[in-house]
C-alpha positions in Angstrom: -10.9 5.1 7.9 -9.1 3.4 5.0 -5.3 4.1 4.2 -4.1 3.4 0.6 -0.7 2.9 0.1 0.3 3.4 -3.6 3.6 1.8 -4.4 2.8 -0.6 -1.6 4.2 -3.8 -2.8 7.9 -2.9 -2.3 9.4 -3.4 1.2 8.6 0.1 2.6 5.0 0.1 1.4 4.5 -3.4 2.7 6.0 -2.4 6.1 3.8 0.5 6.5 0.8 -1.3 5.3 1.2 -4.1 7.7 1.9 -1.9 10.6 -1.5 0.2 10.2 -3.4 -3.0 9.6 -2.1 -4.5 12.8 -3.0 -1.3 14.5 -6.7 -1.8 13.3 -6.8 0.5 10.1 -8.3 -0.6 6.9 -5.6 -0.7 4.4 -5.7 -1.2 0.7 -2.3 -1.7 -1.5 -2.2 0.0 -4.6 0.1 -0.9 -7.6 0.3 -0.4 -11.3 -0.4 -4.3 -11.6 -3.8 -5.0 -9.6 -2.7 -8.6 -9.5 0.6 -7.9 -8.0 -1.1 -5.7 -5.2 -3.8 -8.4 -4.4 -0.8 -10.9 -4.2 1.2 -8.8 -1.7 -2.1 -8.2 0.2 -2.8 -11.8 0.4 0.8 -12.6 1.6 0.4 -9.9 4.3 -2.9 -10.8 5.6 -4.7 -8.7 8.4 -7.3 -7.7 6.2 -5.2 -5.9 3.7 -6.6 -5.7 0.4 -5.0 -4.9 -3.0 -6.0 -3.0 -6.1 -4.9 -0.9 -9.0 -3.4 2.5 -7.9 -6.4 4.6 -9.2 -8.9 2.0 -7.4 -7.0 2.2 -4.3 -6.9 5.9 -3.9 -10.7 6.0 -4.8 -11.4 3.8 -1.7 -9.3 5.6 0.7 -9.7 8.6 3.2 -5.9 8.9 3.2 -3.4 8.1 0.4 0.2 7.4 0.9 2.5 7.6 -2.4 5.6 5.6 -1.8 8.1 6.7 -4.5 11.5 5.0 -5.1 14.4 7.0 -3.4 16.9 6.0 -6.1 18.6 9.3 -7.3 17.4 11.4 -4.4 20.4 12.9 -2.6 20.4 12.2 1.1 21.3 15.1 3.6 
């Protein structure tokens, strides 16, 4: 199973991607900038790959979209 984390270059996306990869899942980080996604994937290791958002989603069985929470009121 492959999990794509779109918006995966930020702290929360990185953390989720790394934890899933360490647990044995195939993970691809998606970003608007494919080179940035590949850089972050290389930094994290554990077989994580990086791609542009569309390509990451096309490779995955499960897609997580990580959106910034700025401006969202907390309950």
